[in-house]
Structure formats: C-alpha cells, structure tokens
C-alpha positions in Angstrom: 22.3 34.0 21.9 19.4 31.7 21.5 16.4 32.9 23.0 13.6 33.8 21.5 11.7 34.8 17.9 10.6 38.3 18.0 6.6 39.2 16.8 7.5 40.9 12.9 6.0 44.3 14.6 7.9 44.3 17.6 11.0 46.8 17.9 14.0 45.5 17.1 18.0 45.9 17.9 19.0 47.1 14.7 16.9 48.9 11.5 17.0 47.6 7.6 17.2 51.1 5.3 17.1 51.3 2.1 15.3 49.0 -0.4 17.6 48.6 -3.3 21.2 47.0 -3.0 24.1 49.1 -4.1 25.8 47.2 -6.3 28.6 49.8 -6.9 31.2 48.2 -5.0 30.6 44.5 -6.3 32.4 44.7 -9.4 35.2 42.0 -9.6 33.7 40.5 -6.2 32.3 37.1 -5.8 27.9 37.2 -5.6 27.5 34.6 -2.4 24.3 33.9 -1.8 23.4 32.7 2.3 20.0 30.8 2.6 18.4 30.3 6.1 15.1 30.4 7.4 15.8 32.7 10.6 18.0 35.7 10.5 18.9 38.0 13.4 17.6 39.8 15.3 14.5 38.6 15.0 15.0 35.3 16.1 17.6 34.4 18.8 19.6 31.5 18.4 23.6 30.1 17.9 22.7 29.6 14.1 21.4 33.3 13.9 24.2 34.8 15.7 26.4 33.0 13.4 25.1 33.4 10.3 25.0 37.5 11.9 28.7 37.4 12.6 30.1 35.9 9.2 28.0 37.7 6.6 29.0 40.8 7.6 33.0 39.7 7.7 32.4 37.9 4.5 31.1 41.1 3.3 34.6 42.8 3.2 35.4 39.8 0.2 32.4 39.3 -1.5 28.6 40.6 -2.7 26.9 38.8 0.0 22.9 38.1 -0.5 20.9 36.7 2.4 17.7 34.6 1.4 15.2 34.4 4.1 11.9 34.8 4.9 10.3 38.3 5.2 10.9 39.0 8.8 11.4 42.7 8.5 8.3 45.4 7.7 8.8 46.9 3.9 9.9 45.9 0.9 11.3 42.4 -0.4 14.9 43.2 -0.9 16.3 45.8 1.8 20.6 46.4 2.6 22.5 46.8 6.0 26.0 46.9 7.0 27.2 45.8 3.4 24.5 42.9 3.2 21.4 42.5 1.1 18.7 40.6 2.5 15.5 39.0 0.6 12.3 37.8 1.6 11.7 34.3 -0.6 8.1 33.8 1.2 6.5 35.7 3.8 7.1 35.0 7.5 5.5 32.1 9.1 6.1 31.3 12.3 9.3 28.1 13.1 7.3 26.3 15.3 4.1 24.8 15.8 3.9 23.9 19.5 7.1 22.9 20.9 8.0 21.2 17.2 9.5 23.1 14.2 6.2 23.6 11.5 6.0 21.1 8.5 4.0 23.8 6.8 6.9 26.6 7.5 9.7 24.6 5.9 7.6 23.4 3.3 6.9 26.8 2.6 10.6 28.1 2.6 11.9 25.3 0.4 9.5 26.1 -2.6 10.6 29.5 -1.9 14.1 28.7 -2.7 13.3 27.8 -5.9 13.1 32.1 -6.7 16.5 31.3 -6.8 16.7 30.1 -10.3 16.3 33.8 -11.2 18.8 35.0 -9.0 22.2 35.7 -9.6 25.2 34.3 -7.9 28.5 32.9 -7.9 28.4 30.8 -4.7 25.3 29.2 -3.3 25.5 28.3 0.8 22.2 27.6 3.2 22.0 26.4 6.3 21.1 22.5 6.5 17.4 23.6 8.7 14.5 23.0 8.2 16.1 20.0 5.7 13.3 20.6 3.2 14.6 23.3 1.4 18.0 21.1 0.6 16.2 19.0 -2.5 15.3 22.3 -3.7 18.5 24.2 -3.7 20.2 20.9 -4.8 17.8 21.6 -8.2 18.8 25.3 -8.5 22.9 24.5 -7.9 22.4 21.9 -11.1 20.4 24.3 -13.0 22.6 27.3 -12.2 25.8 25.2 -12.7 27.2 26.1 -9.3 27.9 24.0 -6.2 25.5 23.6 -3.3 27.4 24.1 0.2 25.2 23.4 3.2 26.2 24.2 6.8 25.6 21.5 9.4 24.7 21.9 12.8 24.1 18.9 14.8 23.0 15.6 13.4 20.2 14.0 14.9 20.1 10.8 14.0 17.5 7.8 14.4 17.1 6.9 17.6 16.4 11.2 18.5 14.3 11.4 15.9 11.8 8.6 16.9 12.0 10.2 19.9 11.0 13.8 18.4 8.1 12.2 16.2 7.9 8.6 17.4 6.8 6.5 14.1 6.9 9.2 12.2 10.5 10.0 13.2 12.0 7.3 10.7 10.7 9.6 7.7 12.3 12.4 9.1 15.5 10.5 9.8 15.8 9.4 5.9 14.7 12.8 5.2 17.8 13.9 7.0 19.8 11.1 5.6 18.9 11.9 1.9 19.1 15.6 2.3 22.8 14.8 3.6 24.1 13.3 0.5 22.9 16.7 -1.7 25.7 19.4 -0.9 29.4 19.4 -3.1 30.6 20.4 0.3 29.3 20.6 4.0 30.7 22.5 6.1 30.4 21.6 9.8 29.7 23.4 13.0 32.0 21.3 15.6 34.5 18.2 15.0 31.8 16.2 16.5 29.0 16.9 14.1 31.7 16.6 11.0 32.3 12.6 12.6 28.3 12.0 12.7 28.2 13.0 9.0 31.0 10.3 8.1 29.0 8.1 10.3 25.9 8.8 8.7 27.2 9.2 4.8 29.6 5.9 4.8 30.9 7.1 1.7 34.2 10.2 1.1 32.7 13.5 1.9 34.1 17.1 1.8 33.8 18.6 4.6 34.8 21.6 6.0 34.8 22.3 10.0 34.6 25.8 10.9 33.2 26.1 14.2 30.7 28.9 16.6 33.0 31.8 17.4 32.9 34.7 20.3 33.6 38.3 20.2 36.4 38.0 23.1 37.0 41.9 23.4 32.7 42.2 24.0 33.3 39.4 27.0 36.4 41.2 28.3 34.9 44.7 28.2 31.4 43.5 29.5 30.8 45.4 32.5 29.1 43.2 35.6 25.3 43.4 35.9 24.3 44.6 39.4 21.8 41.8 40.5 23.7 38.8 41.3 22.6 35.1 40.9 24.4 32.1 42.1 23.2 29.9 38.9 22.6 30.7 35.4 21.2 29.6 32.3 20.7 30.5 28.7 19.1 29.0 26.0 15.4 28.4 23.9 13.0 27.4 26.3 12.6 24.4 24.9 11.7 20.2 25.9 15.2 19.4 25.4 16.9 22.4 26.9 15.4 20.5 30.2 15.2 23.8 32.4 12.3 21.6 34.0 15.4 19.4 35.6 17.5 22.4 36.9 14.8 23.9 38.7 14.1 20.7 40.3 17.9 20.9 41.4 17.1 24.4 42.9 14.4 23.4 45.0 16.5 20.3 45.9 19.5 22.7 46.7 17.0 24.8 49.2 15.8 21.6 50.7 19.5 20.6 51.3 19.8 23.8 53.3 21.3 25.9 50.5 19.4 29.1 50.0 20.7 29.3 46.1 19.3 31.8 43.5 18.7 30.8 39.8 18.4 33.3 36.4 16.7 31.9 33.4 17.7 33.9 30.4 15.6 33.1 27.3 12.1 33.1 26.0 10.3 30.1 24.1 7.4 27.4 24.1 7.8 26.2 27.7 8.0 29.6 29.5 4.4 29.5 31.1 5.0 25.8 31.7 8.3 26.8 33.6 6.8 29.6 35.7 3.9 26.9 36.9 6.6 24.4 37.5 8.7 27.4 40.1 5.9 27.5 41.7 5.0 24.5 42.1 8.2 24.1 43.8 7.7 26.6 46.3 11.0 28.6 44.9 9.5 31.3 42.5 11.2 33.7 44.9 14.9 32.0 44.1 14.5 32.6 40.2 14.3 35.4 38.4 12.8 34.7 34.5 14.5 37.3 32.4 13.0 36.7 28.4 13.7 40.5 27.7 17.9 40.0 26.8 18.3 41.6 24.0 22.6 42.1 23.4 25.7 40.7 23.9 26.8 42.9 26.6 23.8 42.7 28.6 24.1 38.9 28.4 27.5 39.0 29.2 26.9 41.2 32.2 24.3 39.0 33.4 26.2 36.3 32.6 29.3 37.3 35.0 27.1 38.5 37.8 26.9 34.9 38.3 28.8 32.0 39.7 27.9 28.9 37.9 26.5 28.3 34.7 24.6 25.1 33.9 23.5 24.0 30.7 21.4 20.8 31.7 20.4 20.1 27.7 19.8 16.9 26.0 21.1 18.0 22.6 23.3 20.7 21.5 24.8 20.7 18.1 27.6 23.3 19.6 26.7 25.1 22.5 28.0 28.8 22.1 26.3 29.3 25.3 28.5 27.5 27.1 30.8 28.9 25.4 30.2 32.5 26.2 29.7 31.0 29.8 33.7 29.9 29.9 34.2 33.1 27.9 32.7 35.1 30.9 34.8 33.1 33.5 32.0 31.1 34.7 32.8 27.7 35.6 30.2 25.7 33.3 27.9 22.0 34.5 26.5 20.2 31.5 25.4 16.8 31.1 27.4 13.8 29.3 24.0 12.9 27.1 25.5 11.8 24.0 23.6 14.2 21.7 25.3 16.8 23.8 28.0 17.7 22.2 28.5 21.0 24.6 30.0 18.3 26.7 33.6 18.9 24.9 33.6 22.4 25.4 33.3 22.2 29.3 35.6 18.9 29.5 38.1 21.2 28.2 37.6 24.3 30.9 40.0 23.8 34.3 36.5 24.4 35.9 33.8 23.0 33.4 31.9 19.3 35.2 30.5 17.0 32.6 27.8 15.1 34.9 25.0 12.5 34.4 21.5 14.0 33.1 19.6 14.0 36.4 18.8 16.7 39.1 20.0 15.4 41.8 23.6 15.1 39.9 23.2 18.5 38.8 22.9 19.5 42.2 25.9 17.9 43.3 28.2 19.3 40.6 26.3 23.0 41.4 26.7 22.3 44.9 30.7 21.6 44.7 31.2 24.2 42.4 29.6 26.9 44.7 31.6 25.7 47.8 35.2 25.9 45.8 36.9 29.1 45.8 38.0 30.8 43.1 39.9 33.4 42.5 37.6 37.0 41.4 40.3 36.7 38.1 40.7 33.3 37.1 43.1 32.1 34.4 42.6 32.5 30.8 41.5 29.7 28.8 44.1 30.0 26.0 41.8 27.5 24.0 38.6 30.2 23.3 41.6 31.5 20.9 40.5 28.8 18.4 37.1 30.4 18.3 36.9 33.4 17.1 35.2 35.1 14.6 38.0 35.7 12.7 39.4 32.4 12.8 36.2 30.9 11.5 35.2 32.7 8.7 38.9 32.2 7.2 37.4 28.3 7.2 34.1 29.7 6.0 35.8 31.4 3.2 38.0 28.7 2.0 35.2 26.2 1.7 33.5 28.9 -0.3 36.0 29.5 -2.6 36.2 33.1 -2.0 
C-alpha cells in the first residue's frame, strides 16, 4: 500500500502498547537495529509495508528494534508484536509541498546519532532520505559494526535535475556518495541492483531481496460490491501521473466508451486531481478513495475492477502492480526507463507496457476491456518468487542472522 500519511492524532489500524521492551526472550539472540524515518500504518507506502512485513518475521530469530520518528502519542520507546520501536526525534512531515522535506531529513539524520549509545549487533537502514547514511556510517564505525542499507531505487543525475533543477546535481552527488558508505546493500529489485553496480563502478556486496506479497490474503479477499472499469493505487504525487490517467478516461468517454475509474490513495496532488476531473467533466465517472485502510479492503477493491493502470514515471519496484497481478487483474504501465514496475508487467500473461501518453494508455485499456478473460484467470506461478517468507530469508542472509 502506498497511499498517505496519517496525522499523528488520527485513528490508526493497530495499537502500540507498553513502554519498555521485554528482554527476557532476547537472551543469545542477535539485536538488530532497523532505521527508517517512516513506519506503517502512520505512513503508507511500499517501503513501510516492506519493513512492517519483514520486522515481524525477523523477530522470530532476533531481537528487533526499529528506530524512527515519534509517529505515535506516548513514550519514546514502545513495543508491539515482538518488535520494539524507538523515536530518534520528534515527528516532522516527510513532504514540504510536493517534494521531500530537507529539514525533516536533516533532523532525522542528526537523531540517528543517538544510536551511538544503543545496543545492537546488526545495523540496517532504509536509504531514503540519504542524509542519515553518513551519520549511520559514523555510528557503525565507532561501534565497530557493519552497515547494511536497503536501496529501493536509484534516481540518477537526470532525474535529480528534473526534480530539483540546478540543485539536482548536488543531490545526485549526495546519492552517489551515500552508495559508497554501506558495507552491504540490499536491493529491492534486480534492476535497482544493476543500477547500483553501474553507478558504483566498483565491486560491491549487493543482495537482491524484492518486495513481496501475502498471496493467501490476496486470494481470500472478497470482491467489493461496487465495480469499476479502471483502478489505480498510489500516493498522489506528480511522478505518479494520475492526471494522465484522468486524461485517458476523458479520451475513452469521448470516443464512446463510458468507462469508470477508481483512484485509491492520497497525497499532495489530491485537490489538483479532483479539480482536473471536474475540468474534464468526468467527475461522475471517477471514484476517489482516500480512506482505504488495510490490505483486505484494498484487494477487495482491486478485484472489483477490470483493469489496473500504473501511469507512473518512476517506480523502484512497483508493489501495487504486483498486488494487482496477484488479484488477477490485467495491468497497463508505461515504458519510462525509471519505471521498474514494467519488468513485473512484462512477466504477466495479461500485462501491457505502452508509451507514456494519455492516448497510449487509453488504447491499451480499450484493448484489455474488449478482450474476453475467464472469471478465474490462470495463476501466475512466478508470483511465488515474491513471497515475504522468501524475501525475509534473503534479508536474514544479508544481515548475518
């Protein structure tokens, strides 16, 4: 799930309980410190789901401690389902408008220096937002521990310039330098691993451990009673290009195809997309869902659709695409070089990779909607490669536990 950040005082899906970690079961078990600035369910995205799924599985073999911001109300240290959560700094919004907040990245990076006084055997971190990696390198060096970093995507100089203009070159230099600081990198996809090797130009320890999916939950999810022709899931950010999908819906309806579309997610572009739907005169055809709270609800809505569309210009993996395929949907995505989700779509027997334009999306959707498919599609056996149990095995090997 990749949708929205819950306000800190909003109801959440799960409840954190307790203020002190239970160390009785941690005897002779490695202590793993996982550092990430955002956690599920307070912020919903691919990396948050990844850490949520992996930490609770790793807790069967290790004493797992997650170091993050103070997303919750209450004490700085809390424990839930065998995992201990520590607040390194107070909560700050991840985004300033449509872009990641530099001040948040800086304060979180400084907060990571608290780990100089923490007890751990293994130190692992999420690569975003980069500024914390030099601080964690210092921590690892002083504590004489290895530093493992999970890399979800490589932006590269071209994309940084598009994102930040002239300042993008400095940002790319920061990313390039950050790649050289870990002792071991865990890549979230084979394509990210290859991009890392090209950027590093030197031998590096890289383990490929892709994002996963719980196939049992996907299979057991009940189809929602409200159908839609097209569905998209994602955080509402400019590079997700949901506006281009709305243009495609308008083109299809103007061409005599009265399609409906469901948009699941939230983010900075929320109001702009509502305004665009109104300007295109398709508000009656678009169902905005900013309230989807868990996987079962999400999968039920996916199963109620006929085609999943991912118009994104950039995806480090594309977990939403994987979930749609697992729910039996044909999927359309773009051929943008930074859209690594296209590699998943290309493996699907009902996947279409098309040019990045509203007309190309419309043509692809029209073709899939006109193709008769059985109610129970053939199972995509390659999805077995993306089970969370398979991923946690690879992560454990990288962490040495």
